[in-house]
N, C-alpha and C positions, 0 to 999 in steps of 0.2 A: 504493499500499499504506500509506504514512504517512497519507495523507488519510483512508483508511478507518478507521484506527486512531483518528485524532483524531475523526472522526464517531461512532465507537462510543463513545468515552470520553465525548463531549459528550452523546450519547443517554442513556448510563448515568447521568451526572450529573443530567440533567433528570428522569429516572425517580426517582432517589433524593430529589431535592428535592420532587417531586410527592407521593411516599409520605409524606414527613415532613409535609408541609402537610396531607395527609388524616388522618394521626394526630392532629395538633394539632386539626383541626376536630372529629374524633370525641371527643377528650378533653374539649374545650370544651363539648360538648353533654351530658356525663354529669351527672346530678343529684347532684353531690357538694358539700356545703357544708362548708368548711374554716373552722374557728374556731380562732384562736391565742389561748392563754392566757398572760398574763404570769405569771412566776414570781419569787418572792423566794428568793435564795440566802442561806441563814443561815451557811454555812461554805464560803468559797470556796477553802479549802486543799486541792486535789485530791490532791496527793502526800501530804500528811498523813493524809488519809482512807485512802488506799490502804495506807499504812504501818500504820495502826491495824488495818485489816481483815486485813492479812497477820499481824500479831501476834496477833490474835485467832484466826486459823485455826491457827497453830502452838500457841498456849496451850490451846486447846480440844481438841487431839489429832486434829483432822480430817486433818491431814497423814498421820497413820499409816493412817487409812482409805483415803486416796487411794493411798498406796504399796501397801497390801495388795490393793485392788481392781485396780491396774494389773497386779500379779504374777499374781493369779489369773485375770484376764482373758486375760492372755498365755499361761498354760497352757491355758485352756479353748480359746482360738483355735488353739493348737497341736494340740489333740486332734481338731479337726474337719477 
């Protein structure tokens, strides 16, 4: 019984390895050209950018549109 289980696991592993190899062969045959472009980062301060974006979101009043939209959407969802 243990021998059968070991053989079954071995066969399953071989099948999985073969299917992964088949997928890699198929993917390598696809006519895809990948070009990587270099980027220049002018402002690497990611947290500062997020803080400024949040401040603009609050100052422009978009937060109120979000709150009203969530409330109205909740009521509409409750009616259906």
